[in-house]
C-alpha positions, 0 to 999 in steps of 0.5 A: 480513489484519491485516498491512495495519493497520500498513503505511505508517502514516507517510503523512499527510492529503495522501496520503489526499486524493490516493488519495481523488481517484483513487478518486473519479475512478474511481467517478464515471466511471459517473455521468458520462453522466448528469451530461453533459446537465446540464453541457452545459445549464449551460455553455450558460447561461454567457458564451462566455469562461467556463472549463469547469465540471465536473459538481460545479461546479468548474473543472479536472480534479481527477483530473488534479491528483491524478495530477500530485501522485502524479507529483510525489511520486514525482519528489521521491523520485527526485531526493532519494534521501537524503530518507527521508520522500519515499521512504516516501511514494513507496513507499506510493503505488506499493504502493497502485496495485499497483506492488510492485517500484517500492515495494520500490525506494523502501523499499530506499532508505529502508532505506539511509537509516535501516537501523534503522527498524522499519516500513521493514523490516516493510514490505519483508517485506510488499511482497516478499510481495505481489510474489511474492518469497517468499525476500526477504519471508522475509528481511525479515520475519525481520529485523523479528521480530529487532527485535520478536519478538511483532509479530502483523502480521509473524508473520501475514505470515511464516506466509503466506510460509512456507506459500506456500513449502511450508516445513511445519516453519517454518510450524508454528512461526510459526503457534504463535508467532502463536497465542501473540502474537495468539490471536484472529487471524482468519487462524489458522484458514486458516493451520492448514488450509493447513498440514494440506494440506501435511502 
């Protein structure tokens, strides 16, 4: 959905590297068996006291390092509850690994630090929706719309929340608002189908 396009825009290159390392570790697992033979052969050619060499020629375990960075980011947010950026980065990490309730906790802390930050409010709507907390999601999405009434991503998320909750009239109003704000929105057709099934 288009609501993902704006989520957690604050994270920087560091977070991209962390997530990239995590994904690389998962995807390269299937290649590990093929590479094991050549790694063993390479290690046999090294001096006995040489540190282990990975399949890509590097020493150490990059996946372990990236997990340590994730843990450090989360630990920093927990130990610095007044650090807005730390809360946002930790929330993003938790969200990306599907720990929505933990992401919500970091976002709530960030919201206490900067109650007027629009992205935090909107992201609380999305994280609550993905966690299945539809009442809370609706509350945060509506708070975001009070600040930016024509935000298509927030309207999109709120349409989904209202349809999931079976609130036909409110869903229809939001679908109409979404159609006005973003006529080419790719979710409009499925929202209208879902609304028709509720009627």
